[in-house]
N, C-alpha and C positions, 0 to 999 in steps of 0.2 A: 889443736884438735887433730888427732890422727884420723885419717879417712880409712874406714874399714868396710864400707859398703857403698852401693850406688846412691842410697838415700843420703849418706854423708856427703857425697859429691854434689848432689842436688842442693843440699843445705849450704855447702861451701860457696856455691854460686848465687844463692838467694839474694835478691835485691840488686843484682848487678844489671844495669841497663846496657843493652847492646843494640844501638841503632843500626840500620842498614839492612844488608842482605838477609840475614838469618835470625836476627833477634835472639832472645834467650832460649835457644833451641834445647838446652838440657832439661827444660821444664816440660817439653812436649814429646820427647823421645822416650821410648821404652829402654830398659837396660840394654837389650840386644841391639837396638838401633844405635844407641850411643857408642857401644864398644866395637861395632862392626861397620857402621855406616859412615857416609861422607858428611861433611859440614853442609847443612841444607842451603841450597841456593848459591854456593860458591864453587867456582872452577878456576884452575890455574890458567896461565897464558896459552897453554896447549889445549884448552877446553876439557881438561880432565877433572873429575871430581877430586876433592881433597879429603882424605880420611880424617876423621876426628882424632883418632889415636892409633898407636901401634901397640896392641896388647902385648905386655911383657917388656916393653921398651919405652919407659916414660920419657927419657931424654930426647928420643927421636920422634915423639908424638907431636902432631901439629898443634893440639890444644895447649900443650906445655910450652912449645916454642912461641905460640901466639901470645901467651900470658907473659913470657920472659922477654919478648921482643928479639928473638933470635931466628936464624934460618930465613925463610921467606918472609918473616915478620920483622926483620931488622929494619928500623926506621930509615936507614941510609941506603942499604943495598937491596932490600927485599921488595917483593911484589905487593905485600899487604901491610897495613899498619898494625902496630902492637895492639893487643886487646886487653881490656875492653877499650874500644875506640875512644880516645880522649881522656882515659883514666876515670877514676883513680885506679892505679895498678896494684896488683897483688904483690906482696913482699916475696923475697927469694924463698923464705921459709915456707910460706903458703904454697908457692909453686912447687917446691920440693915435695910437700905432702901429696899433692896431686900426682906428681911424677912417680912417687913411691907406690901409690895405689895402683897405677897403671903397670909399673914394673912387677908388682906382685900378682899380676894377671887379672886385675879388675875384679876383686871379689864382689860377688853380688850381695 
């Protein structure tokens, strides 16, 4: 399924359980909050908020890295666990779909 809108992104995550700090935040945020805001309730080790995504750069977006288990979400070297916590995890193809939507500028 190609992600072409924020509604598609919300459907992409539908049914995913995310325990802990922020829960399934994509269901509670507006489009603007999702593409410009921080992950609710999560800060890095320097007490800075963590942006959900970097519009236009899917590969460097925190949500993509969280799903892939890379960057600060690497299970060995990172600060945070891969998402969704405890799995089941998205496939590489699914993660790429989300990354592509972000790289395309997050069409509404």
